[in-house]
C-alpha positions as CSV (number, residue, x, y, z in Angstrom):
1,M,-16.1,-38.9,-10.6
2,K,-15.2,-41.4,-13.2
3,N,-18.8,-41.1,-14.5
4,K,-18.4,-37.4,-14.9
5,I,-15.0,-37.9,-16.8
6,I,-16.8,-40.3,-19.3
7,L,-19.7,-38.0,-19.8
8,S,-17.3,-35.1,-20.4
9,S,-15.3,-37.3,-22.8
10,V,-18.5,-38.2,-24.7
11,T,-19.1,-34.5,-25.3
12,L,-15.4,-34.1,-26.3
13,L,-15.6,-37.0,-28.8
14,S,-18.6,-35.2,-30.5
15,A,-16.5,-32.1,-30.7
16,F,-13.7,-34.1,-32.4
17,I,-16.3,-35.5,-34.9
18,L,-17.4,-31.9,-35.8
19,A,-13.7,-30.9,-36.1
20,A,-13.2,-33.5,-38.6
21,C,-15.8,-32.0,-40.7
22,G,-14.3,-28.6,-40.6
23,N,-12.4,-26.7,-43.1
24,G,-9.5,-28.8,-44.3
25,E,-7.4,-25.8,-45.5
26,K,-5.6,-25.3,-42.2
27,K,-5.4,-29.1,-41.5
28,A,-3.9,-30.2,-44.8
29,T,-0.3,-30.0,-43.4
30,E,-1.2,-31.6,-40.0
31,T,-2.6,-34.9,-41.2
32,T,0.7,-36.4,-42.3
33,A,0.5,-39.0,-39.3
34,A,-2.2,-40.9,-41.0
35,P,-3.9,-44.1,-39.9
36,T,-2.8,-45.6,-43.3
37,T,0.9,-45.6,-42.2
38,T,0.4,-49.0,-40.5
39,T,-1.1,-51.5,-43.1
40,Q,-1.8,-54.5,-40.8
41,T,-5.2,-55.9,-40.6
42,T,-6.5,-56.2,-37.1
43,T,-8.7,-59.0,-35.7
44,P,-10.5,-59.2,-32.3
45,G,-8.3,-59.9,-29.5
46,S,-8.8,-61.9,-26.4
47,S,-8.2,-61.2,-22.7
48,S,-8.7,-63.0,-19.5
49,G,-11.0,-60.2,-18.4
50,A,-12.9,-60.0,-21.6
51,K,-16.3,-61.9,-21.6
52,E,-18.0,-63.0,-24.8
53,I,-21.2,-61.1,-25.5
54,S,-23.9,-62.9,-27.3
55,L,-26.0,-61.3,-30.1
56,A,-29.1,-62.5,-28.2
57,D,-28.1,-60.2,-25.3
58,T,-28.0,-57.1,-27.5
59,Q,-30.4,-54.5,-28.9
60,R,-30.3,-53.1,-32.5
61,I,-30.0,-49.2,-32.5
62,G,-29.5,-46.7,-35.1
63,N,-31.4,-45.0,-38.0
64,E,-31.1,-44.4,-41.7
65,K,-28.6,-41.6,-41.3
66,F,-26.1,-43.6,-39.3
67,G,-26.9,-47.1,-40.1
68,Y,-27.7,-49.7,-37.5
69,I,-25.6,-51.7,-35.0
70,N,-26.0,-54.1,-32.0
71,I,-25.1,-53.0,-28.5
72,P,-25.9,-54.4,-25.0
73,K,-29.7,-54.5,-24.1
74,D,-29.2,-52.2,-21.0
75,W,-27.3,-49.3,-22.8
76,V,-29.5,-46.2,-23.1
77,V,-29.5,-43.2,-25.5
78,R,-27.9,-40.0,-24.3
79,T,-29.8,-36.9,-25.4
80,T,-27.5,-33.9,-26.0
81,R,-28.1,-30.6,-27.8
82,S,-24.4,-30.1,-28.4
83,S,-24.0,-33.0,-31.0
84,K,-25.6,-34.2,-34.2
85,A,-24.2,-37.7,-33.5
86,L,-26.3,-40.6,-31.9
87,E,-24.8,-41.5,-28.4
88,Y,-25.5,-44.4,-26.0
89,L,-24.1,-45.0,-22.5
90,S,-23.9,-48.2,-20.3
91,P,-26.0,-47.9,-17.1
92,D,-23.0,-47.1,-15.1
93,K,-22.0,-44.4,-17.6
94,N,-18.4,-45.9,-17.8
95,N,-18.9,-47.0,-21.5
96,A,-20.2,-45.0,-24.5
97,L,-20.9,-45.6,-28.1
98,I,-21.1,-42.8,-30.7
99,M,-22.5,-43.1,-34.3
100,D,-22.0,-40.5,-36.9
101,S,-22.0,-40.1,-40.7
102,N,-21.1,-37.6,-43.3
103,T,-21.7,-36.8,-46.9
104,K,-19.6,-34.6,-49.2
105,D,-21.8,-31.6,-48.6
106,T,-21.3,-31.8,-44.8
107,V,-17.5,-31.6,-45.0
108,K,-15.4,-28.5,-45.8
109,L,-12.7,-29.6,-48.2
110,G,-9.4,-28.0,-48.6
111,P,-7.4,-27.5,-51.9
112,N,-6.7,-30.9,-53.5
113,E,-8.7,-32.8,-50.9
114,T,-11.1,-35.6,-51.8
115,F,-13.9,-36.6,-49.7
116,D,-13.5,-40.2,-48.5
117,A,-13.0,-42.2,-45.4
118,E,-9.3,-41.7,-45.4
119,L,-9.6,-37.9,-45.3
120,L,-11.9,-38.0,-42.3
121,A,-9.8,-40.7,-40.5
122,N,-6.7,-38.5,-41.1
123,R,-8.5,-35.5,-39.5
124,L,-9.7,-37.4,-36.6
125,Y,-6.2,-38.9,-36.0
126,S,-4.7,-35.4,-36.1
127,S,-7.3,-34.1,-33.6
128,F,-6.9,-36.9,-31.2
129,G,-3.2,-36.9,-31.4
130,K,-3.0,-33.2,-30.2
131,H,-5.3,-33.6,-27.3
132,K,-3.6,-33.1,-23.9
133,N,-5.4,-36.1,-22.3
134,R,-4.2,-38.5,-24.8
135,T,-1.5,-41.1,-23.6
136,S,-1.2,-43.1,-26.8
137,I,-2.6,-43.3,-30.3
138,E,-2.3,-45.8,-33.1
139,G,-3.8,-45.9,-36.6
140,V,-4.3,-49.3,-38.4
141,K,-6.4,-50.7,-41.3
142,A,-9.1,-53.0,-40.2
143,I,-12.2,-54.8,-41.4
144,F,-15.6,-53.4,-40.3
145,A,-18.9,-54.6,-41.5
146,G,-17.2,-56.8,-44.1
147,G,-15.4,-54.0,-45.7
148,D,-12.2,-51.9,-45.4
149,A,-12.0,-49.4,-42.6
150,F,-9.6,-47.2,-40.7
151,L,-9.3,-47.9,-37.0
152,I,-7.8,-45.5,-34.5
153,K,-7.0,-46.6,-31.1
154,V,-6.5,-44.0,-28.4
155,T,-5.9,-44.3,-24.6
156,V,-6.5,-41.3,-22.4
157,K,-5.5,-40.3,-18.9
158,D,-8.6,-41.5,-17.1
159,G,-7.7,-45.0,-18.0
160,S,-10.2,-45.5,-20.7
161,T,-9.6,-46.6,-24.3
162,L,-11.2,-45.5,-27.5
163,Y,-11.7,-47.5,-30.7
164,V,-12.7,-45.3,-33.7
165,W,-13.7,-46.9,-36.9
166,V,-14.1,-44.9,-40.0
167,F,-15.4,-46.5,-43.3
168,Q,-17.3,-45.6,-46.4
169,K,-20.4,-47.1,-47.9
170,G,-21.7,-45.5,-51.1
171,D,-21.5,-41.8,-50.8
172,K,-21.4,-41.7,-47.1
173,V,-18.5,-42.0,-44.6
174,Y,-19.5,-43.5,-41.2
175,T,-17.8,-43.1,-37.9
176,I,-18.3,-45.5,-35.0
177,I,-16.7,-44.8,-31.6
178,I,-16.6,-47.1,-28.6
179,Q,-15.2,-45.8,-25.3
180,G,-14.6,-47.7,-22.0
181,S,-12.3,-50.4,-20.7
182,E,-10.1,-52.4,-22.8
183,D,-11.8,-55.7,-21.7
184,M,-15.3,-54.3,-22.5
185,I,-14.1,-53.2,-25.9
186,K,-12.6,-56.5,-26.7
187,S,-15.9,-58.3,-25.6
188,L,-18.0,-56.0,-27.7
189,R,-15.7,-55.4,-30.7
190,P,-16.8,-58.7,-32.6
191,V,-20.5,-57.7,-32.2
192,L,-19.9,-54.1,-33.5
193,E,-17.8,-55.3,-36.5
194,Q,-20.2,-57.9,-37.5
195,S,-23.5,-56.3,-36.8
196,W,-23.4,-52.8,-38.4
197,G,-25.4,-52.5,-41.5
198,L,-28.2,-50.5,-43.3
199,D,-30.9,-53.0,-42.4
200,P,-32.8,-52.1,-39.2
201,N,-33.8,-55.6,-38.5
202,T,-30.9,-57.9,-39.7
203,P,-27.5,-57.6,-38.2
204,G,-24.7,-57.3,-40.8
205,K,-27.0,-56.4,-43.6
């Protein structure tokens, strides 16, 4: 049953990403609770149940559109026709990673809106905040791939946690989402933060 919940959640996450690219005219007044309201910088946490993941135990996945990132070797791509994002699942299907990116021409802007990472982070924060299965949500500033990012932390009723990083490189805004147990996320977080880059072969480059 939990596997089905995760799979449906992954599809739902893809819908959230698509919603963030929608017309901002109706959302302009709904994004006041922005991730930028908390200005702390987050660092990887530790937990008695979190195990360190070595870069040697990972595979590098991605493409020119989404960038490249390292994830556990045994995670596999999930093919779906309903999403333009790149999705990977752990073998037990209890953990998922989604990569997405947007350029200005793929996002509908409302009056006085500017295309940047903050705009898309605000829209995602608003969408997650309204979802009936959400139990908590927090938005903070963070460092991802050596640069500034917005991090949205969400917990949902099935007991899983989501970390959503939104950041900009050049003319693109990238979104990286990891969903699963808190311990798994804490274990994998340093690898994700340090390995994302535009080089298909070298982590962090």
